Each structure stands twice: as C-alpha cells, then as structure tokens.
C-alpha positions as CSV (number, residue, x, y, z in Angstrom):
1,M,0.0,0.1,0.0
2,T,1.5,3.5,-0.7
3,L,1.8,5.6,2.2
4,R,0.5,9.3,2.0
5,M,1.9,12.7,3.7
6,A,-0.6,14.1,5.9
7,A,-1.7,17.7,5.6
8,E,0.3,20.1,7.9
9,W,-2.7,20.6,9.9
10,A,-3.0,16.8,10.8
11,P,-2.0,16.0,14.5
12,H,1.8,16.1,15.2
13,E,4.2,14.2,17.8
14,A,6.8,16.7,17.4
15,V,8.3,19.3,15.4
16,W,12.1,19.7,14.4
17,I,13.3,23.3,14.1
18,G,16.9,24.3,13.1
19,F,18.9,26.4,15.5
20,P,21.2,29.1,13.6
21,H,25.2,28.6,14.4
22,L,27.0,29.9,11.0
23,D,27.6,33.5,11.7
24,A,28.6,34.1,7.7
25,E,25.0,33.1,7.0
26,W,23.2,35.8,9.0
27,A,25.2,39.0,8.0
28,G,25.7,39.7,11.5
29,R,22.4,39.9,12.6
30,I,23.0,36.0,13.9
31,D,21.7,36.7,17.5
32,A,18.3,38.3,16.0
33,A,17.9,35.3,14.2
34,R,18.2,32.8,17.1
35,R,16.0,35.0,19.0
36,D,13.5,34.5,16.1
37,V,13.8,30.8,16.1
38,A,13.4,30.6,19.8
39,A,10.3,32.7,19.7
40,F,8.8,30.5,17.2
41,A,10.0,27.2,19.0
42,N,8.5,28.6,22.3
43,A,5.2,29.5,20.6
44,V,4.9,26.0,18.9
45,H,5.2,24.4,22.1
46,D,2.8,26.8,23.5
47,G,3.3,25.9,27.2
48,G,2.9,22.2,26.7
49,K,-0.4,22.5,24.9
50,G,1.2,22.4,21.4
51,E,3.6,19.8,20.4
52,E,7.1,18.6,21.4
53,V,9.9,20.7,19.9
54,R,13.2,18.9,19.1
55,L,15.5,21.9,18.6
56,V,18.4,20.8,16.3
57,V,21.7,22.4,17.2
58,N,25.1,21.7,15.7
59,D,27.0,21.2,18.5
60,E,27.5,21.5,22.5
61,R,28.2,25.0,22.5
62,Q,25.4,26.3,20.4
63,A,23.2,23.7,22.6
64,E,24.1,26.1,25.2
65,V,23.0,29.3,23.6
66,A,20.0,27.6,22.4
67,A,19.1,26.4,26.1
68,A,19.5,29.9,27.5
69,L,16.6,31.2,24.9
70,V,14.1,28.1,24.5
71,D,11.6,26.9,27.2
72,P,13.2,24.2,29.2
73,A,10.7,21.7,27.9
74,A,12.0,22.0,24.4
75,R,14.3,19.2,23.4
76,I,17.6,20.0,22.2
77,I,19.3,17.2,19.9
78,V,23.0,17.9,19.1
79,Q,23.4,16.9,15.5
80,P,25.9,18.3,13.0
81,L,24.1,20.3,10.3
82,G,25.0,23.1,8.0
83,D,21.9,25.6,7.6
84,I,18.7,25.5,9.7
85,W,16.4,24.7,6.5
86,L,15.2,21.4,8.0
87,R,12.2,21.6,5.4
88,D,14.6,20.8,3.1
89,T,17.1,19.0,4.6
90,G,15.2,17.1,7.5
91,P,13.1,13.9,6.9
92,I,9.8,14.0,5.1
93,V,7.5,11.5,6.6
94,A,4.8,9.5,4.6
95,G,1.8,7.6,6.9
96,T,0.6,8.3,10.4
97,G,0.7,6.1,13.5
98,A,2.8,2.9,13.2
99,A,2.8,2.9,9.6
100,R,5.2,6.0,9.3
101,R,8.3,5.8,7.4
102,A,10.9,8.8,6.8
103,R,11.4,9.4,3.0
104,N,15.2,10.1,2.8
105,F,15.5,12.2,-0.5
106,E,18.5,13.1,-1.9
107,F,19.5,16.9,-1.2
108,N,21.9,18.9,-3.5
109,W,22.2,22.1,-1.6
110,W,19.6,23.7,-3.7
111,G,21.2,22.9,-6.9
112,E,24.8,23.0,-5.6
113,K,24.3,26.7,-4.7
114,F,25.1,26.4,-0.5
115,V,27.4,23.6,-0.1
116,M,27.8,23.1,3.8
117,P,28.7,19.8,5.4
118,G,26.1,17.9,7.6
119,D,23.0,18.8,5.3
120,Q,22.8,15.7,3.5
121,E,23.0,13.4,6.5
122,V,20.7,15.4,9.0
123,G,17.5,13.9,7.6
124,A,18.4,10.3,8.2
125,A,20.0,10.9,11.3
126,L,16.8,12.7,12.9
127,A,14.8,9.9,11.7
128,H,16.6,7.1,12.9
129,A,17.0,9.0,16.0
130,G,13.3,9.3,16.5
131,G,12.7,5.5,15.8
132,L,11.3,5.8,12.2
133,P,12.0,3.3,9.4
134,V,14.0,5.2,6.6
135,D,13.4,4.5,2.9
136,D,16.6,6.2,0.9
137,Q,15.0,8.1,-2.5
138,D,17.0,8.5,-5.5
139,W,16.0,11.8,-6.8
140,V,16.4,15.2,-5.2
141,L,13.5,16.9,-3.4
142,E,13.0,19.6,-0.9
143,G,10.2,19.8,1.7
144,G,9.7,23.6,0.9
145,G,9.1,22.7,-2.8
146,I,6.1,20.8,-2.3
147,D,2.7,21.4,-0.5
148,V,-0.1,18.5,0.2
149,D,-3.5,18.9,1.7
150,G,-3.6,15.1,2.8
151,T,-5.9,13.9,0.5
152,G,-3.3,13.2,-2.7
153,L,-3.4,16.6,-3.8
154,C,-0.3,18.6,-4.1
155,V,0.9,22.2,-5.2
156,T,4.4,22.7,-6.6
157,T,6.4,24.7,-9.1
158,E,7.9,24.4,-12.2
159,E,10.6,26.9,-11.3
160,C,12.0,24.4,-8.4
161,L,10.8,20.8,-9.6
162,L,11.7,20.8,-13.3
163,N,15.0,23.0,-12.6
164,T,17.8,21.4,-14.2
165,N,20.1,21.8,-11.4
166,R,18.0,19.5,-9.4
167,N,16.8,16.5,-11.3
168,P,18.1,17.2,-15.0
169,T,17.3,13.5,-16.6
170,L,13.7,13.6,-14.8
171,T,10.4,14.6,-16.8
172,R,7.5,16.3,-15.4
173,E,5.6,12.9,-15.8
174,D,8.7,11.0,-14.0
175,I,8.3,13.5,-11.1
176,A,4.5,12.8,-10.7
177,V,5.1,9.1,-10.8
178,R,7.8,9.2,-8.0
179,L,5.7,11.6,-5.8
180,R,2.6,9.1,-6.1
181,Q,5.5,6.5,-5.0
182,S,7.1,8.1,-2.2
183,L,4.1,10.4,-0.9
184,G,1.0,9.1,-2.2
185,I,0.5,12.0,-4.5
186,E,-2.6,11.3,-6.9
187,R,-2.9,15.1,-8.0
188,L,-0.4,17.5,-9.1
189,L,-1.2,21.3,-9.8
190,W,1.9,22.5,-11.5
191,L,2.5,26.5,-10.7
192,G,4.9,28.3,-12.7
193,N,7.8,30.5,-10.9
194,G,8.1,31.2,-7.4
195,L,8.9,34.6,-5.8
196,I,11.6,36.9,-7.1
197,G,14.7,36.7,-5.1
198,D,13.9,33.1,-3.7
199,H,17.6,31.5,-3.5
200,T,15.3,27.9,-3.5
201,D,14.4,28.5,-7.1
202,G,10.9,29.2,-6.3
203,H,9.8,27.0,-3.2
204,V,6.4,26.6,-3.2
205,D,5.8,27.1,0.6
206,N,6.6,31.1,0.1
207,L,3.9,31.2,-2.8
208,A,0.9,29.0,-2.3
209,R,-0.4,27.0,0.7
210,F,-3.4,24.6,1.5
211,V,-5.2,25.6,4.3
212,G,-8.0,23.1,4.0
213,E,-8.8,20.1,2.1
214,G,-9.0,21.5,-1.6
215,R,-8.2,25.0,-0.3
216,L,-5.0,26.9,-1.5
217,A,-4.2,30.0,-0.3
218,I,-2.6,32.7,-2.7
219,P,-1.2,36.1,-2.0
220,V,-2.9,39.1,-3.4
221,A,-0.5,41.6,-4.5
222,T,-0.6,44.9,-2.3
223,D,-0.4,47.5,-5.3
224,D,1.0,47.3,-9.0
225,H,4.4,48.1,-7.3
226,D,4.3,44.8,-5.6
227,P,7.7,42.7,-7.1
228,N,5.5,39.4,-7.1
229,A,2.2,40.6,-8.6
230,S,3.0,38.8,-11.8
231,V,3.7,35.7,-10.0
232,Y,0.5,35.9,-7.9
233,A,-1.4,36.2,-10.7
234,D,0.0,33.6,-12.5
235,A,-0.1,31.0,-9.5
236,R,-3.7,32.3,-9.2
237,A,-4.7,31.4,-13.1
238,R,-3.0,28.4,-12.9
239,A,-4.6,27.1,-10.0
240,A,-8.3,28.0,-11.2
241,A,-7.5,26.4,-14.3
242,F,-6.7,23.3,-12.7
243,G,-10.1,23.1,-11.1
244,G,-11.7,21.8,-8.2
245,I,-9.8,24.0,-6.0
246,E,-11.0,27.0,-3.7
247,I,-8.4,29.9,-4.0
248,V,-8.2,31.9,-0.5
249,D,-6.9,35.3,-0.7
250,L,-3.9,36.2,1.7
251,P,-2.1,39.5,1.9
252,S,1.3,40.0,0.5
253,P,3.9,42.1,2.3
254,G,5.1,44.0,-0.3
255,R,8.8,44.8,-1.1
256,I,11.0,43.7,1.8
257,E,14.6,44.9,1.8
258,I,17.5,43.7,3.4
259,D,20.7,46.0,2.8
260,G,19.0,47.3,-0.4
261,D,18.3,44.1,-1.9
262,L,14.9,42.2,-2.5
263,A,14.2,39.8,0.1
264,A,11.8,36.6,-0.6
265,A,9.8,37.7,2.4
266,S,6.1,36.3,2.5
267,Y,3.2,35.5,5.3
268,M,2.7,32.5,3.4
269,N,5.7,30.8,5.5
270,F,3.5,30.3,8.5
271,Y,3.6,27.0,10.4
272,I,0.6,24.9,11.4
273,G,1.3,23.6,14.8
274,N,-0.9,21.5,17.0
275,S,-2.3,24.4,18.9
276,V,-1.1,27.4,17.3
277,V,-0.3,29.0,13.7
278,V,2.7,31.0,13.3
279,V,2.8,33.7,10.9
280,P,6.0,35.4,10.0
281,T,5.8,39.4,10.3
282,Y,8.4,41.9,8.9
283,D,7.3,45.4,10.5
284,A,4.9,45.9,7.1
285,A,1.6,47.2,6.7
286,N,-0.1,44.0,6.0
287,D,1.2,42.1,9.1
288,R,-1.6,42.6,11.3
289,A,-4.1,41.7,8.3
290,A,-1.8,38.7,7.6
291,V,-2.3,37.2,11.1
292,D,-6.0,37.9,11.3
293,T,-6.7,36.4,7.9
294,I,-4.7,33.5,8.6
295,G,-6.3,33.0,12.0
296,A,-9.7,33.2,10.8
297,L,-8.9,29.9,8.3
298,F,-7.7,27.8,11.4
299,P,-10.5,28.7,13.9
300,D,-9.3,25.8,16.1
301,R,-5.8,27.5,16.9
302,R,-4.4,30.3,18.4
303,T,-2.5,32.4,15.7
304,V,0.2,34.5,16.4
305,G,2.5,36.7,14.6
306,I,6.0,36.5,15.4
307,D,9.0,38.8,13.9
308,A,11.3,37.1,11.1
309,R,13.1,40.4,10.3
310,G,16.3,38.1,11.9
311,I,15.4,34.9,10.5
312,I,14.6,36.2,6.6
313,V,18.3,37.5,6.6
314,G,19.2,33.8,5.8
315,G,17.1,33.3,3.2
316,G,13.6,31.7,4.8
317,S,11.5,31.9,7.8
318,F,9.8,29.8,10.1
319,H,8.3,27.0,8.0
320,C,11.7,26.8,5.8
321,S,13.2,26.0,9.5
322,S,10.8,23.4,10.4
323,Q,9.8,20.1,9.8
324,Q,6.8,18.2,11.4
325,L,6.7,14.5,12.5
326,P,3.0,13.4,12.4
327,S,1.3,11.6,14.9
C-alpha cells in the first residue's frame, strides 16, 4: 500500500526546528535570527499545549546558547547540520501512526548553490533517532518545494521541481510518478515561478499553501508595484484552471528589503502547529491583516505573528526552518 503524506494541520507528535550557528549566513544578525527561532519554538510548544519541540543544534556550544533562549521543555538535539532549513534537509514522513516511514530524499544544496557539511546527513540521522524506518530515495526533493492537503493533492512549482539543477534527467511525468510512489500524491498542481529573489528556485511554501482540503491560499499583490504581482497572478490563474480548488486570498507584505536587496519575504511561510499557527511578520503594513486572515482559516487554533526580520536574513522563515513529525 502506498503511504500518503499528511496535511500539516493533521496532529503532530513533534516538530524539528533548526537553530542558527553559522555567523556568515546571517550577515552579522545571527543573534536576531536565534531570537526569532526561539520565539517560534516557544510559540509552537505553547506551554505544553502544542507539540514537542526538537531543536536541532550543531554542537554542544550551540546547545548551551539555545538552552538559554527556549522553554526548558524543549528537547535539544545535538546533530551536525549546515544551514537551519530542516523543511528541506529534514525527514519527510509518509503515513501516520505505526505505519510512518521517513522518505530520505537526496539533497544537493538547492542546486549546488550553498554547499555545507551536515546537510545531506541530518535528515536520516533525525529519522533514525526518532525511531522511524528510513527509505532512501534516488532523486532530489526539498520539503519546501511541495505542499499537500492530505487527500493526495499536491502543489509545486515548475521553477523548482523541473529545474535542471535538481533532477536534469527527470521529466514532469517522471516526477509525478515518483511523488505518487513516495508520498501518495495522486493529483499535482504545477504553478510556474516562485517569488523573485528566492534562493531556492521558487519554493512553493513561500507562494501557495493549502489551508484545508482543496483550499489553496495565494497572496494578493499590495499594488502594481508589488515585486511579485505577476507571480501571484500567474499562480492564481493556474490554480483556477486546474479546477476543483477553492482559492483563498491572503495579503502580501509587498517589497521587503535587506540592506537594499529584495528579500523573499512572505506570510505564506506560516507554520501550522497542533495548537498554534505561527505567521512571520516583517514590520510591514499588512502584518496585522495577515495574522488575522490566516487566523480566521484556523479557528480551532491560536494564531500569532512573530517577528521574522532576523531569520529572513538567512533566506527563509519559520516554515523553512521546521519539519513536522505527524502522529
């Protein structure tokens, strides 16, 4: 029987979260990034009402730094890793309960762009430590490149999954077959490009996210000057043409810059925990609207906005830094 990847809103046993440790990756702002990650971890744990937090740190020194910032109930795991983006390097779990298996996809540092030791090993190591059977896969896939609604429906982008720097010998049809075999994906919505300036080559978890079965959230441009206005419009058109999907409007933060350069900042990088939905904020005009709009989609959970201006310096936000372990 083919195992299926569960939707993010399904119950979690725990969440793995990466902790920043490479100063060079944070342009002198590593302390701010650590504070952002710690605030995220504490929010998801929610005083014991949420889910177990497994904070992954590179070494014992980082364990001490992390312990001073997070709730004492957080489980700190020392496991060498490069960058913190466990959405892409951590284990992707198919199935639930006793049937769970970790799919260990190949990882090539986002098309060989950011080569760091530890990133190719951390996923299997975390899965083994968690007692999960591990199935090695012979093709490249990052967790941020897909999003699922738990019914076999998946959304992705051509920019990422069809990029020649990932799986140059695989066709669109090949990838669809492999997603079905590994994660139980039966229907695949192909969007075009991801956000401008996204170093991952257009990860979908910054562009479009499922918020219910057959319900896909896509940002609406702030105005004609929103740098991603055409990207959002194209995604919306493709989703509408696909059929059978309800499109839900979410705000865009508009243009967010880091030292004068456009950042791939998005409210879509929210994380759906057991008791809390965490929305990244950027000191932008639409922050409050984003938190309120996303909160209305998950009335059974508390929704909080957490400052992501530190973590975004590294190229991602809270969803990128985490990977859930379904119950």
